[in-house]
DOLOLO-434935 format. One record per residue (C-alpha): x, y, z; residue in one letter. Coordinates in pm, whole numbers. Layout:
<sites>
X: X; Y: Y; Z: Z; dovo: a
...
</sites>
This chain:
<sites>
X: 8653; Y: 4593; Z: 12549; dovo: m
X: 8452; Y: 4905; Z: 12456; dovo: s
X: 8145; Y: 4765; Z: 12636; dovo: f
X: 8351; Y: 4703; Z: 12950; dovo: l
X: 8499; Y: 5053; Z: 12932; dovo: r
X: 8156; Y: 5212; Z: 12895; dovo: d
X: 8020; Y: 5004; Z: 13184; dovo: f
X: 8300; Y: 5120; Z: 13411; dovo: r
X: 8228; Y: 5483; Z: 13321; dovo: r
X: 7860; Y: 5440; Z: 13406; dovo: v
X: 7943; Y: 5285; Z: 13742; dovo: v
X: 8201; Y: 5552; Z: 13823; dovo: a
X: 7962; Y: 5831; Z: 13736; dovo: r
X: 7687; Y: 5679; Z: 13954; dovo: a
X: 7929; Y: 5645; Z: 14246; dovo: a
X: 8059; Y: 6000; Z: 14226; dovo: f
X: 7706; Y: 6138; Z: 14191; dovo: r
X: 7607; Y: 5955; Z: 14508; dovo: l
X: 7912; Y: 6076; Z: 14699; dovo: l
X: 7965; Y: 6431; Z: 14572; dovo: a
X: 7674; Y: 6563; Z: 14363; dovo: d
X: 7519; Y: 6838; Z: 14578; dovo: r
X: 7325; Y: 7156; Z: 14512; dovo: l
X: 7546; Y: 7468; Z: 14518; dovo: p
X: 7500; Y: 7685; Z: 14825; dovo: k
X: 7470; Y: 8062; Z: 14785; dovo: p
X: 7725; Y: 8288; Z: 14952; dovo: r
X: 7790; Y: 8657; Z: 14955; dovo: s
X: 8048; Y: 8788; Z: 14713; dovo: t
X: 8187; Y: 9127; Z: 14806; dovo: k
X: 8477; Y: 9127; Z: 14566; dovo: e
X: 8472; Y: 9063; Z: 14188; dovo: s
X: 8352; Y: 8726; Z: 14071; dovo: l
X: 8615; Y: 8456; Z: 14028; dovo: h
X: 8521; Y: 8256; Z: 13715; dovo: i
X: 8684; Y: 7923; Z: 13640; dovo: l
X: 8682; Y: 7780; Z: 13286; dovo: v
X: 8818; Y: 7425; Z: 13242; dovo: p
X: 8982; Y: 7400; Z: 12900; dovo: r
X: 9181; Y: 7081; Z: 12948; dovo: w
X: 9040; Y: 6916; Z: 12635; dovo: d
X: 9348; Y: 7053; Z: 12452; dovo: a
X: 9146; Y: 7163; Z: 12147; dovo: k
X: 9257; Y: 7483; Z: 11978; dovo: l
X: 8931; Y: 7532; Z: 11789; dovo: g
X: 8724; Y: 7514; Z: 12107; dovo: d
X: 8955; Y: 7769; Z: 12269; dovo: s
X: 8913; Y: 8012; Z: 11980; dovo: i
X: 8532; Y: 7980; Z: 11992; dovo: v
X: 8535; Y: 8068; Z: 12363; dovo: s
X: 8803; Y: 8339; Z: 12331; dovo: s
X: 8560; Y: 8631; Z: 12330; dovo: f
X: 8421; Y: 8513; Z: 12664; dovo: f
X: 8737; Y: 8623; Z: 12844; dovo: f
X: 8737; Y: 8969; Z: 12686; dovo: r
X: 8372; Y: 9024; Z: 12771; dovo: e
X: 8412; Y: 8885; Z: 13127; dovo: a
X: 8669; Y: 9156; Z: 13200; dovo: r
X: 8404; Y: 9415; Z: 13119; dovo: r
X: 8202; Y: 9265; Z: 13406; dovo: l
X: 8498; Y: 9325; Z: 13638; dovo: n
X: 8531; Y: 8949; Z: 13680; dovo: a
X: 8855; Y: 8760; Z: 13742; dovo: r
X: 8898; Y: 8458; Z: 13512; dovo: v
X: 9112; Y: 8150; Z: 13565; dovo: t
X: 9156; Y: 7890; Z: 13292; dovo: v
X: 9268; Y: 7531; Z: 13349; dovo: l
X: 9441; Y: 7414; Z: 13034; dovo: t
X: 9729; Y: 7218; Z: 12887; dovo: v
X: 10074; Y: 7366; Z: 12828; dovo: v
X: 10017; Y: 7389; Z: 12449; dovo: e
X: 9731; Y: 7638; Z: 12495; dovo: l
X: 9865; Y: 7832; Z: 12794; dovo: a
X: 10040; Y: 8107; Z: 12598; dovo: q
X: 9737; Y: 8180; Z: 12380; dovo: a
X: 9517; Y: 8227; Z: 12687; dovo: h
X: 9760; Y: 8455; Z: 12873; dovo: t
X: 9905; Y: 8664; Z: 12591; dovo: q
X: 9627; Y: 8668; Z: 12333; dovo: d
X: 9299; Y: 8606; Z: 12517; dovo: f
X: 9394; Y: 8817; Z: 12819; dovo: g
X: 9304; Y: 8561; Z: 13087; dovo: v
X: 9393; Y: 8673; Z: 13441; dovo: d
X: 9539; Y: 8339; Z: 13550; dovo: q
X: 9625; Y: 8021; Z: 13363; dovo: v
X: 9686; Y: 7701; Z: 13556; dovo: v
X: 9855; Y: 7428; Z: 13356; dovo: i
X: 9735; Y: 7073; Z: 13404; dovo: t
X: 9708; Y: 6746; Z: 13217; dovo: n
X: 9447; Y: 6670; Z: 12956; dovo: a
X: 9149; Y: 6514; Z: 13139; dovo: n
X: 9312; Y: 6511; Z: 13486; dovo: p
X: 9230; Y: 6242; Z: 13744; dovo: g
X: 9107; Y: 6264; Z: 14104; dovo: v
X: 9442; Y: 6335; Z: 14268; dovo: l
X: 9529; Y: 6612; Z: 14024; dovo: e
X: 9186; Y: 6770; Z: 14063; dovo: l
X: 9215; Y: 6767; Z: 14442; dovo: r
X: 9548; Y: 6947; Z: 14414; dovo: r
X: 9398; Y: 7202; Z: 14175; dovo: l
X: 9103; Y: 7267; Z: 14406; dovo: a
X: 9340; Y: 7351; Z: 14691; dovo: q
X: 9548; Y: 7576; Z: 14463; dovo: q
X: 9254; Y: 7773; Z: 14322; dovo: l
X: 9098; Y: 7889; Z: 14648; dovo: g
X: 8754; Y: 8045; Z: 14632; dovo: q
X: 8578; Y: 8000; Z: 14299; dovo: v
X: 8238; Y: 8166; Z: 14246; dovo: d
X: 8146; Y: 8047; Z: 13895; dovo: v
X: 8243; Y: 7743; Z: 13689; dovo: v
X: 8173; Y: 7746; Z: 13315; dovo: v
X: 8184; Y: 7388; Z: 13182; dovo: h
X: 8023; Y: 7381; Z: 12837; dovo: l
X: 8216; Y: 7097; Z: 12674; dovo: v
X: 8037; Y: 6762; Z: 12696; dovo: g
X: 7928; Y: 6579; Z: 13011; dovo: r
X: 8094; Y: 6638; Z: 13345; dovo: i
X: 8317; Y: 6342; Z: 13415; dovo: q
X: 8299; Y: 6146; Z: 13744; dovo: p
X: 8620; Y: 6296; Z: 13886; dovo: a
X: 8496; Y: 6644; Z: 13791; dovo: e
X: 8188; Y: 6595; Z: 14010; dovo: i
X: 8420; Y: 6561; Z: 14310; dovo: l
X: 8618; Y: 6862; Z: 14186; dovo: f
X: 8306; Y: 7078; Z: 14188; dovo: l
X: 8221; Y: 6953; Z: 14537; dovo: r
X: 8562; Y: 7064; Z: 14660; dovo: l
X: 8539; Y: 7405; Z: 14491; dovo: l
X: 8187; Y: 7483; Z: 14617; dovo: r
X: 8102; Y: 7745; Z: 14351; dovo: p
X: 7772; Y: 7932; Z: 14371; dovo: t
X: 7702; Y: 7886; Z: 13998; dovo: r
X: 7786; Y: 7600; Z: 13764; dovo: v
X: 7704; Y: 7639; Z: 13395; dovo: y
X: 7697; Y: 7305; Z: 13213; dovo: s
X: 7520; Y: 7102; Z: 12946; dovo: l
X: 7490; Y: 6815; Z: 13198; dovo: d
X: 7135; Y: 6884; Z: 13314; dovo: d
X: 7103; Y: 6565; Z: 13522; dovo: r
X: 7351; Y: 6671; Z: 13789; dovo: l
X: 7231; Y: 6852; Z: 14102; dovo: r
X: 7553; Y: 7050; Z: 14128; dovo: c
X: 7469; Y: 7214; Z: 13793; dovo: v
X: 7231; Y: 7501; Z: 13877; dovo: n
X: 7261; Y: 7673; Z: 13537; dovo: r
X: 7140; Y: 7392; Z: 13313; dovo: k
X: 7221; Y: 7466; Z: 12951; dovo: f
X: 7162; Y: 7124; Z: 12798; dovo: g
X: 6796; Y: 7145; Z: 12701; dovo: e
X: 6761; Y: 7523; Z: 12705; dovo: t
X: 7045; Y: 7580; Z: 12456; dovo: t
X: 6992; Y: 7273; Z: 12238; dovo: a
X: 7039; Y: 7364; Z: 11874; dovo: g
X: 7247; Y: 7674; Z: 11950; dovo: l
X: 7610; Y: 7712; Z: 11845; dovo: d
X: 7881; Y: 7723; Z: 12111; dovo: m
X: 7946; Y: 8094; Z: 12076; dovo: a
X: 7582; Y: 8167; Z: 12151; dovo: e
X: 7598; Y: 7946; Z: 12460; dovo: r
X: 7894; Y: 8144; Z: 12593; dovo: y
X: 7708; Y: 8465; Z: 12516; dovo: r
X: 7413; Y: 8348; Z: 12724; dovo: r
X: 7644; Y: 8274; Z: 13017; dovo: v
X: 7771; Y: 8631; Z: 12999; dovo: l
X: 7416; Y: 8767; Z: 12984; dovo: m
X: 7323; Y: 8562; Z: 13291; dovo: d
X: 7628; Y: 8706; Z: 13469; dovo: l
X: 7503; Y: 9058; Z: 13406; dovo: g
X: 7628; Y: 9164; Z: 13063; dovo: a
X: 7392; Y: 9393; Z: 12871; dovo: s
X: 7568; Y: 9357; Z: 12536; dovo: m
X: 7820; Y: 9096; Z: 12417; dovo: v
X: 8066; Y: 9118; Z: 12127; dovo: d
X: 8096; Y: 8763; Z: 11989; dovo: r
X: 8397; Y: 8831; Z: 11767; dovo: k
X: 8664; Y: 8565; Z: 11824; dovo: y
X: 9022; Y: 8645; Z: 11917; dovo: i
X: 9262; Y: 8481; Z: 11670; dovo: v
X: 9635; Y: 8521; Z: 11745; dovo: p
X: 9840; Y: 8645; Z: 11447; dovo: l
X: 10215; Y: 8612; Z: 11384; dovo: p
X: 10453; Y: 8899; Z: 11452; dovo: d
X: 10546; Y: 8902; Z: 11082; dovo: t
X: 10261; Y: 8861; Z: 10834; dovo: m
X: 10306; Y: 8687; Z: 10499; dovo: p
X: 10352; Y: 8900; Z: 10192; dovo: n
X: 9990; Y: 8948; Z: 10075; dovo: p
X: 10099; Y: 8965; Z: 9713; dovo: t
X: 10267; Y: 8624; Z: 9728; dovo: l
X: 10028; Y: 8452; Z: 9971; dovo: a
X: 9779; Y: 8203; Z: 9816; dovo: p
X: 9436; Y: 8343; Z: 9742; dovo: k
X: 9254; Y: 8011; Z: 9804; dovo: i
X: 9353; Y: 7786; Z: 10093; dovo: l
X: 9257; Y: 7420; Z: 10130; dovo: l
X: 9293; Y: 7243; Z: 10464; dovo: n
X: 9228; Y: 6868; Z: 10427; dovo: p
X: 9369; Y: 6776; Z: 10771; dovo: y
X: 9216; Y: 6745; Z: 11120; dovo: a
X: 9322; Y: 6612; Z: 11459; dovo: s
X: 9174; Y: 6267; Z: 11385; dovo: r
X: 9228; Y: 6056; Z: 11074; dovo: p
X: 8855; Y: 6003; Z: 11021; dovo: d
X: 8796; Y: 6381; Z: 11014; dovo: k
X: 9059; Y: 6432; Z: 10740; dovo: c
X: 8991; Y: 6421; Z: 10368; dovo: l
X: 9123; Y: 6112; Z: 10194; dovo: a
X: 9427; Y: 6169; Z: 9974; dovo: f
X: 9246; Y: 6094; Z: 9646; dovo: d
X: 8949; Y: 6309; Z: 9747; dovo: r
X: 9182; Y: 6598; Z: 9829; dovo: s
X: 9351; Y: 6565; Z: 9490; dovo: v
X: 9015; Y: 6565; Z: 9310; dovo: s
X: 8904; Y: 6873; Z: 9503; dovo: l
X: 9229; Y: 7057; Z: 9427; dovo: l
X: 9198; Y: 6970; Z: 9057; dovo: h
X: 8848; Y: 7116; Z: 9052; dovo: a
X: 8944; Y: 7436; Z: 9234; dovo: i
X: 9263; Y: 7494; Z: 9035; dovo: a
X: 9086; Y: 7441; Z: 8702; dovo: d
X: 8792; Y: 7663; Z: 8803; dovo: a
X: 9027; Y: 7945; Z: 8912; dovo: y
X: 9345; Y: 7923; Z: 8700; dovo: p
X: 9442; Y: 8285; Z: 8778; dovo: t
X: 9423; Y: 8236; Z: 9155; dovo: r
X: 9698; Y: 8070; Z: 9356; dovo: s
X: 9586; Y: 7773; Z: 9568; dovo: v
X: 9772; Y: 7679; Z: 9886; dovo: g
X: 9760; Y: 7348; Z: 10074; dovo: i
X: 9767; Y: 7403; Z: 10451; dovo: l
X: 9957; Y: 7148; Z: 10657; dovo: c
X: 10141; Y: 7101; Z: 10984; dovo: s
X: 10497; Y: 6970; Z: 11024; dovo: p
X: 10341; Y: 6627; Z: 11084; dovo: a
X: 10140; Y: 6632; Z: 10760; dovo: t
X: 10385; Y: 6820; Z: 10537; dovo: q
X: 10520; Y: 6506; Z: 10367; dovo: e
X: 10167; Y: 6398; Z: 10275; dovo: d
X: 10088; Y: 6749; Z: 10151; dovo: a
X: 10397; Y: 6753; Z: 9928; dovo: l
X: 10288; Y: 6421; Z: 9772; dovo: r
X: 9947; Y: 6582; Z: 9719; dovo: m
X: 10105; Y: 6878; Z: 9540; dovo: e
X: 10292; Y: 6643; Z: 9305; dovo: v
X: 9977; Y: 6438; Z: 9239; dovo: a
X: 9772; Y: 6749; Z: 9160; dovo: v
X: 10033; Y: 6880; Z: 8914; dovo: a
X: 9880; Y: 7223; Z: 8861; dovo: r
X: 10104; Y: 7528; Z: 8831; dovo: s
X: 9882; Y: 7733; Z: 9064; dovo: n
X: 9869; Y: 7472; Z: 9346; dovo: v
X: 10149; Y: 7456; Z: 9605; dovo: h
X: 10204; Y: 7355; Z: 9964; dovo: v
X: 10224; Y: 7649; Z: 10205; dovo: v
X: 10563; Y: 7622; Z: 10375; dovo: h
X: 10681; Y: 7756; Z: 10709; dovo: g
X: 10367; Y: 7673; Z: 10910; dovo: l
X: 10532; Y: 7593; Z: 11242; dovo: a
X: 10249; Y: 7720; Z: 11465; dovo: s
X: 9879; Y: 7810; Z: 11454; dovo: p
X: 9980; Y: 8177; Z: 11440; dovo: k
X: 10164; Y: 8112; Z: 11113; dovo: d
X: 9850; Y: 7953; Z: 10970; dovo: v
X: 9639; Y: 8245; Z: 11088; dovo: a
X: 9863; Y: 8487; Z: 10897; dovo: g
X: 9791; Y: 8309; Z: 10570; dovo: y
X: 9419; Y: 8283; Z: 10648; dovo: i
X: 9413; Y: 8660; Z: 10702; dovo: r
X: 9567; Y: 8715; Z: 10356; dovo: c
X: 9346; Y: 8464; Z: 10171; dovo: a
X: 9032; Y: 8541; Z: 9974; dovo: q
X: 8867; Y: 8214; Z: 10081; dovo: v
X: 8940; Y: 7906; Z: 10292; dovo: v
X: 8810; Y: 7554; Z: 10229; dovo: v
X: 8848; Y: 7331; Z: 10534; dovo: s
X: 8722; Y: 7022; Z: 10708; dovo: v
X: 8577; Y: 7050; Z: 11058; dovo: d
X: 8875; Y: 7164; Z: 11266; dovo: t
X: 9032; Y: 7474; Z: 11426; dovo: a
X: 9099; Y: 7628; Z: 11082; dovo: i
X: 8722; Y: 7681; Z: 11046; dovo: v
X: 8701; Y: 7888; Z: 11363; dovo: h
X: 9017; Y: 8082; Z: 11278; dovo: m
X: 8864; Y: 8182; Z: 10943; dovo: a
X: 8543; Y: 8288; Z: 11119; dovo: v
X: 8737; Y: 8502; Z: 11366; dovo: g
X: 8947; Y: 8664; Z: 11094; dovo: l
X: 8636; Y: 8726; Z: 10880; dovo: e
X: 8781; Y: 8537; Z: 10585; dovo: t
X: 8537; Y: 8376; Z: 10343; dovo: r
X: 8493; Y: 8011; Z: 10430; dovo: l
X: 8355; Y: 7686; Z: 10288; dovo: v
X: 8349; Y: 7435; Z: 10574; dovo: a
X: 8302; Y: 7059; Z: 10531; dovo: i
X: 8109; Y: 6900; Z: 10819; dovo: y
X: 7968; Y: 6550; Z: 10875; dovo: p
X: 7589; Y: 6520; Z: 10853; dovo: d
X: 7501; Y: 6289; Z: 11141; dovo: v
X: 7132; Y: 6197; Z: 11110; dovo: d
X: 7039; Y: 6560; Z: 11078; dovo: g
X: 7151; Y: 6628; Z: 11436; dovo: q
X: 7236; Y: 6986; Z: 11528; dovo: a
X: 7609; Y: 7043; Z: 11562; dovo: n
X: 7699; Y: 7316; Z: 11814; dovo: p
X: 8047; Y: 7351; Z: 11663; dovo: w
X: 7920; Y: 7467; Z: 11325; dovo: l
X: 8041; Y: 7814; Z: 11229; dovo: p
X: 7781; Y: 8079; Z: 11315; dovo: p
X: 7559; Y: 8187; Z: 11024; dovo: p
X: 7728; Y: 8457; Z: 10820; dovo: s
X: 7728; Y: 8594; Z: 10462; dovo: p
X: 8097; Y: 8500; Z: 10458; dovo: l
X: 8042; Y: 8134; Z: 10545; dovo: t
X: 7904; Y: 7828; Z: 10370; dovo: r
X: 7875; Y: 7471; Z: 10505; dovo: v
X: 7886; Y: 7160; Z: 10286; dovo: v
X: 7778; Y: 6836; Z: 10450; dovo: y
X: 7935; Y: 6494; Z: 10411; dovo: s
X: 7675; Y: 6219; Z: 10427; dovo: q
X: 7734; Y: 5953; Z: 10693; dovo: q
X: 7661; Y: 5581; Z: 10711; dovo: h
X: 7466; Y: 5539; Z: 11037; dovo: p
X: 7585; Y: 5182; Z: 11087; dovo: g
X: 7950; Y: 5282; Z: 11063; dovo: q
X: 7914; Y: 5555; Z: 11324; dovo: i
X: 7730; Y: 5322; Z: 11562; dovo: r
X: 7991; Y: 5047; Z: 11524; dovo: r
X: 8312; Y: 5251; Z: 11516; dovo: t
X: 8228; Y: 5609; Z: 11612; dovo: g
X: 8426; Y: 5719; Z: 11304; dovo: k
X: 8306; Y: 5979; Z: 11058; dovo: k
X: 8346; Y: 6007; Z: 10680; dovo: d
X: 8443; Y: 6352; Z: 10553; dovo: m
X: 8459; Y: 6253; Z: 10186; dovo: n
X: 8092; Y: 6194; Z: 10099; dovo: a
X: 8009; Y: 6551; Z: 9999; dovo: f
X: 7901; Y: 6688; Z: 9665; dovo: s
X: 8194; Y: 6838; Z: 9478; dovo: l
X: 7949; Y: 7036; Z: 9266; dovo: e
X: 7783; Y: 7181; Z: 9577; dovo: a
X: 8119; Y: 7281; Z: 9721; dovo: l
X: 8221; Y: 7457; Z: 9398; dovo: l
X: 7883; Y: 7634; Z: 9381; dovo: d
X: 7936; Y: 7770; Z: 9731; dovo: n
X: 8291; Y: 7870; Z: 9642; dovo: l
X: 8165; Y: 8055; Z: 9334; dovo: h
X: 7908; Y: 8242; Z: 9543; dovo: e
X: 8168; Y: 8360; Z: 9791; dovo: l
X: 8424; Y: 8460; Z: 9530; dovo: l
X: 8161; Y: 8643; Z: 9327; dovo: a
X: 8173; Y: 8911; Z: 9596; dovo: t
X: 8553; Y: 8908; Z: 9600; dovo: t
X: 8759; Y: 9116; Z: 9358; dovo: p
X: 8933; Y: 8905; Z: 9100; dovo: e
X: 9298; Y: 8846; Z: 9156; dovo: t
X: 9489; Y: 9143; Z: 9026; dovo: e
X: 9614; Y: 9094; Z: 8674; dovo: q
X: 9970; Y: 8970; Z: 8658; dovo: l
X: 10238; Y: 9010; Z: 8394; dovo: h
X: 10462; Y: 8715; Z: 8316; dovo: s
X: 10772; Y: 8825; Z: 8128; dovo: i
X: 11056; Y: 8616; Z: 7992; dovo: r
X: 11404; Y: 8728; Z: 8089; dovo: a
X: 11766; Y: 8625; Z: 8058; dovo: r
X: 12056; Y: 8686; Z: 8290; dovo: k
X: 12316; Y: 8940; Z: 8178; dovo: v
X: 12636; Y: 9071; Z: 8338; dovo: p
X: 12599; Y: 9367; Z: 8570; dovo: g
X: 12809; Y: 9677; Z: 8619; dovo: l
X: 13017; Y: 9515; Z: 8893; dovo: g
X: 12936; Y: 9772; Z: 9159; dovo: a
X: 12630; Y: 9625; Z: 9333; dovo: a
X: 12810; Y: 9410; Z: 9589; dovo: n
X: 12965; Y: 9708; Z: 9761; dovo: g
X: 12677; Y: 9951; Z: 9729; dovo: t
X: 12397; Y: 9714; Z: 9834; dovo: l
X: 12580; Y: 9619; Z: 10153; dovo: a
X: 12542; Y: 9983; Z: 10257; dovo: r
X: 12196; Y: 10041; Z: 10106; dovo: q
X: 12003; Y: 9737; Z: 10230; dovo: l
X: 12024; Y: 9819; Z: 10604; dovo: p
X: 11884; Y: 10165; Z: 10528; dovo: l
X: 11610; Y: 10041; Z: 10294; dovo: i
X: 11501; Y: 9764; Z: 10532; dovo: s
X: 11438; Y: 10008; Z: 10818; dovo: q
X: 11106; Y: 10100; Z: 10653; dovo: d
X: 11074; Y: 9795; Z: 10426; dovo: f
X: 11195; Y: 9505; Z: 10642; dovo: p
X: 11101; Y: 9227; Z: 10400; dovo: e
X: 11423; Y: 9289; Z: 10202; dovo: v
X: 11650; Y: 9271; Z: 10507; dovo: a
X: 11765; Y: 8915; Z: 10430; dovo: d
X: 11841; Y: 8978; Z: 10065; dovo: c
X: 12186; Y: 8897; Z: 9928; dovo: h
X: 12392; Y: 9219; Z: 9886; dovo: p
X: 12422; Y: 9171; Z: 9512; dovo: g
X: 12188; Y: 9198; Z: 9216; dovo: t
X: 12058; Y: 8957; Z: 8958; dovo: i
X: 12068; Y: 9149; Z: 8632; dovo: n
X: 11791; Y: 9058; Z: 8389; dovo: l
X: 11726; Y: 9160; Z: 8031; dovo: e
X: 11351; Y: 9147; Z: 7973; dovo: l
X: 11176; Y: 9056; Z: 7652; dovo: e
X: 10995; Y: 9392; Z: 7655; dovo: c
X: 11073; Y: 9736; Z: 7800; dovo: p
X: 10933; Y: 9797; Z: 8146; dovo: l
X: 10893; Y: 10112; Z: 8357; dovo: e
X: 10804; Y: 10101; Z: 8726; dovo: v
X: 10509; Y: 10336; Z: 8790; dovo: t
X: 10358; Y: 10213; Z: 9119; dovo: q
X: 10626; Y: 10053; Z: 9338; dovo: p
X: 10536; Y: 9858; Z: 9652; dovo: d
X: 10779; Y: 10081; Z: 9839; dovo: h
X: 10962; Y: 10404; Z: 9758; dovo: r
X: 11229; Y: 10514; Z: 10002; dovo: t
X: 11298; Y: 10860; Z: 10128; dovo: a
X: 11625; Y: 11006; Z: 9995; dovo: p
X: 11891; Y: 10789; Z: 10161; dovo: l
X: 12245; Y: 10907; Z: 10238; dovo: a
X: 12406; Y: 10572; Z: 10172; dovo: w
X: 12748; Y: 10682; Z: 10044; dovo: t
X: 13048; Y: 10680; Z: 10282; dovo: p
X: 13062; Y: 11061; Z: 10278; dovo: s
X: 12688; Y: 11100; Z: 10342; dovo: g
X: 12685; Y: 11411; Z: 10122; dovo: r
X: 12464; Y: 11268; Z: 9846; dovo: t
X: 12127; Y: 11096; Z: 9868; dovo: t
X: 11935; Y: 10858; Z: 9642; dovo: e
X: 11577; Y: 10725; Z: 9618; dovo: v
X: 11501; Y: 10356; Z: 9561; dovo: f
X: 11189; Y: 10183; Z: 9430; dovo: d
X: 11107; Y: 9822; Z: 9528; dovo: l
X: 10850; Y: 9604; Z: 9348; dovo: v
X: 10753; Y: 9257; Z: 9470; dovo: r
X: 10799; Y: 8992; Z: 9202; dovo: i
X: 10836; Y: 8616; Z: 9170; dovo: e
X: 11110; Y: 8447; Z: 8972; dovo: l
X: 11041; Y: 8114; Z: 8809; dovo: e
X: 11348; Y: 7910; Z: 8716; dovo: f
X: 11323; Y: 7584; Z: 8526; dovo: g
X: 11539; Y: 7372; Z: 8765; dovo: p
X: 11360; Y: 7496; Z: 9081; dovo: l
X: 11024; Y: 7344; Z: 9183; dovo: p
X: 10871; Y: 7666; Z: 9320; dovo: t
X: 10874; Y: 8035; Z: 9241; dovo: r
X: 11121; Y: 8248; Z: 9434; dovo: v
X: 11015; Y: 8574; Z: 9601; dovo: p
X: 11226; Y: 8865; Z: 9483; dovo: a
X: 11212; Y: 9241; Z: 9428; dovo: w
X: 11279; Y: 9473; Z: 9139; dovo: l
X: 11540; Y: 9713; Z: 9269; dovo: y
X: 11531; Y: 10051; Z: 9098; dovo: v
X: 11802; Y: 10292; Z: 9208; dovo: a
X: 11707; Y: 10635; Z: 9079; dovo: h
X: 12068; Y: 10724; Z: 9015; dovo: g
X: 12155; Y: 10401; Z: 8834; dovo: s
X: 12248; Y: 10403; Z: 8464; dovo: p
X: 12011; Y: 10104; Z: 8426; dovo: h
X: 11719; Y: 10353; Z: 8428; dovo: r
X: 11825; Y: 10456; Z: 8079; dovo: c
X: 11777; Y: 10100; Z: 7952; dovo: t
X: 11415; Y: 9992; Z: 8022; dovo: p
X: 11478; Y: 9637; Z: 7903; dovo: t
X: 11745; Y: 9577; Z: 8172; dovo: v
X: 11650; Y: 9564; Z: 8540; dovo: h
X: 11819; Y: 9474; Z: 8866; dovo: e
X: 11662; Y: 9220; Z: 9101; dovo: v
X: 11743; Y: 9140; Z: 9464; dovo: i
X: 11657; Y: 8818; Z: 9646; dovo: a
X: 11792; Y: 8579; Z: 9906; dovo: r
X: 12118; Y: 8420; Z: 9802; dovo: q
X: 12057; Y: 8177; Z: 9518; dovo: l
X: 12278; Y: 7940; Z: 9325; dovo: n
X: 12205; Y: 8041; Z: 8967; dovo: l
X: 12530; Y: 7933; Z: 8806; dovo: s
X: 12349; Y: 7694; Z: 8573; dovo: e
X: 12049; Y: 7916; Z: 8508; dovo: v
X: 12023; Y: 8108; Z: 8184; dovo: r
X: 11660; Y: 8213; Z: 8153; dovo: e
X: 11365; Y: 8270; Z: 8384; dovo: c
X: 11012; Y: 8407; Z: 8404; dovo: q
X: 10936; Y: 8726; Z: 8597; dovo: v
X: 10586; Y: 8745; Z: 8749; dovo: h
X: 10462; Y: 9078; Z: 8887; dovo: l
X: 10139; Y: 9274; Z: 8931; dovo: r
X: 10033; Y: 9462; Z: 8622; dovo: a
X: 9942; Y: 9781; Z: 8809; dovo: s
X: 10301; Y: 9827; Z: 8927; dovo: a
X: 10455; Y: 9878; Z: 8584; dovo: v
X: 10399; Y: 10008; Z: 8235; dovo: t
X: 10503; Y: 9780; Z: 7949; dovo: l
X: 10593; Y: 9887; Z: 7598; dovo: a
X: 10334; Y: 9848; Z: 7324; dovo: r
X: 10356; Y: 9521; Z: 7134; dovo: p
X: 10520; Y: 9691; Z: 6838; dovo: d
X: 10793; Y: 9822; Z: 7067; dovo: q
X: 10883; Y: 9488; Z: 7220; dovo: q
X: 11224; Y: 9344; Z: 7168; dovo: t
X: 11280; Y: 9022; Z: 6985; dovo: a
X: 11257; Y: 8688; Z: 7164; dovo: s
X: 11546; Y: 8604; Z: 7387; dovo: i
X: 11771; Y: 8339; Z: 7246; dovo: s
X: 12121; Y: 8450; Z: 7331; dovo: r
X: 12350; Y: 8264; Z: 7569; dovo: s
X: 12375; Y: 8382; Z: 7926; dovo: l
X: 12647; Y: 8490; Z: 8162; dovo: s
X: 12650; Y: 8414; Z: 8537; dovo: p
X: 12583; Y: 8706; Z: 8770; dovo: s
X: 12518; Y: 8652; Z: 9141; dovo: q
</sites>
């Protein structure tokens, strides 16, 4: 069946070349150039690599239209700043391309740098009649800017740069545009090392067992750094099984990744990303996050989709079986040296500050003063105006007695004096410190905040502190661990610490 399919493609290409492959004819262009970029391959990584092209084309006073699928339309209009986006199907046929040609009107330049031009696309170019066609398909007459042989061995970003130079640019900024979420993750809680074992095709993903082995190696090499497993909604179940199989306290699935923007937020906060060949690689490049990328080594052939050379980037190659690729076209991402990957990871992290020292303190729940429910309901809206991450906290405190006295010296946020009382005649300052709570019955740590009201009587008892968090069911919880950055607080000397906590607990929230 594959032979028959390939034969039909050859015949179709020969027919369309005979009917429609013509040399472009020059014409005068009085207005700004209209550049058309087909991006109907529906690949996010390819779009990110070409993203700078649109920014730099605007500096040439050119008008750019992109043909793409609905999933990538918003990124091109809102983030890449494309003048016009026309939505179409992935790999459209003859009828759809004829309709698009009529809709587009005059097109001066077509930039087609992804693979060979398909038979129907030859007719499309004939209908558009552009004066310049940039393509890797050197054999076609309609391609008068032949980039196949002349750019062989160059990465894709460099190919787009050369198009811009040919269009008249004197200097080109190759920095990618990577869309970020409106709300960034908390950098204190975000994982420091990210692993992405998933790609758009099964053969480009890491095998489950190989992923587990890699996570074991990373977690054991960096026990003080948190390791996050990146996944999509479609791969989350597999990632959760991976987390269980790894069974390391510093390895967890990253939750809430509903869109590429969400992923980009965590990449921005990470110290290093380890990923197979997929869009995550290009996002890390664009965000200038340290990167170890796993790519297939296909007979030593140059791969234009490799990340550009950079001090922040390392590439580890997975060896391929030539016979398998010839027979099936499938790649093997698992045949890389684990030692080589760790060596590259060590090199990158050697230039990265160690994860800030953390304190882990045992605590037990104790009864509060009984006033927090009313006061916090009035305080939280005021505090969250300048510190919005606490806006969704429950208007009540978790009261904890710590195993050692603690004084907040460098809070993550200190409010201005807030007039939170009904009369508005008195004001109070509040300190907030990001922490994580670890409860035995719960599988993951819970983000929370030390809440220090400067007028609270709790300030006279440094072993007792108030904590705010989202609403939690802690009726059966007696003890927990508090994790927080060491630079935020001052602890008592060892000889001043209280005795170990062994008393029974009372419910609070």
